[in-house]
C-alpha positions in Angstrom: 1.2 14.8 4.3 0.9 12.4 7.3 -1.3 10.0 5.3 1.1 10.0 2.4 4.0 9.1 4.8 1.7 6.4 6.3 1.2 4.9 2.7 5.0 5.0 2.0 5.8 3.2 5.3 3.1 0.6 4.6 4.4 -0.2 1.1 7.8 -1.1 2.5 6.9 -4.6 3.6 5.2 -5.8 0.4 8.1 -4.2 -1.7 10.7 -6.2 0.3 8.6 -9.4 -0.1 8.4 -8.9 -3.8 12.1 -8.2 -4.2 12.9 -11.2 -2.2 10.7 -13.4 -4.3 12.2 -11.9 -7.5 15.7 -12.6 -6.2 15.0 -16.4 -5.6 13.6 -16.6 -9.2 11.7 -19.8 -8.4 8.4 -20.9 -9.7 5.7 -21.1 -7.0 3.2 -23.9 -7.1 1.4 -22.4 -4.1 1.0 -18.9 -2.9 3.3 -17.5 -0.3 2.2 -17.9 3.3 2.3 -14.0 3.8 0.3 -13.4 0.7 -2.9 -12.7 2.6 -1.1 -10.2 4.8 0.4 -8.5 1.7 -3.1 -8.3 0.1 -4.4 -6.7 3.3 -1.6 -4.1 3.4 -2.2 -3.2 -0.3 -5.9 -2.8 0.3 -5.2 -0.4 3.3 -2.8 1.6 1.0 -5.5 1.8 -1.7 -8.1 3.0 0.8 -5.6 5.5 2.1 -4.8 6.8 -1.3 -8.6 7.3 -2.0 -8.8 9.2 1.3 -6.1 11.5 0.3 -7.7 12.2 -3.1 -11.1 12.9 -1.3 -9.5 15.3 1.2 -7.7 17.0 -1.7 -11.1 17.6 -3.4 -12.6 18.9 -0.2 -9.6 21.2 0.3 -9.9 22.5 -3.3 -13.6 23.3 -2.6 -12.7 25.5 0.4 -13.1 23.2 3.3 -10.4 23.7 6.0 -9.0 21.0 8.2 
């Protein structure tokens, strides 16, 4: 449960950035300065989601935490 809450909290910043970009509706000729930071956060989220799936499989097989 804690990992899922962490993923949700991590997704707030990229979501706000995408909504702000969508609100401006401008064509970008170059990437945003915070694009690398957003990519890093999204990769962390993906790793955490994979960890949640892995732990769910272990729990289904009878391993206790």
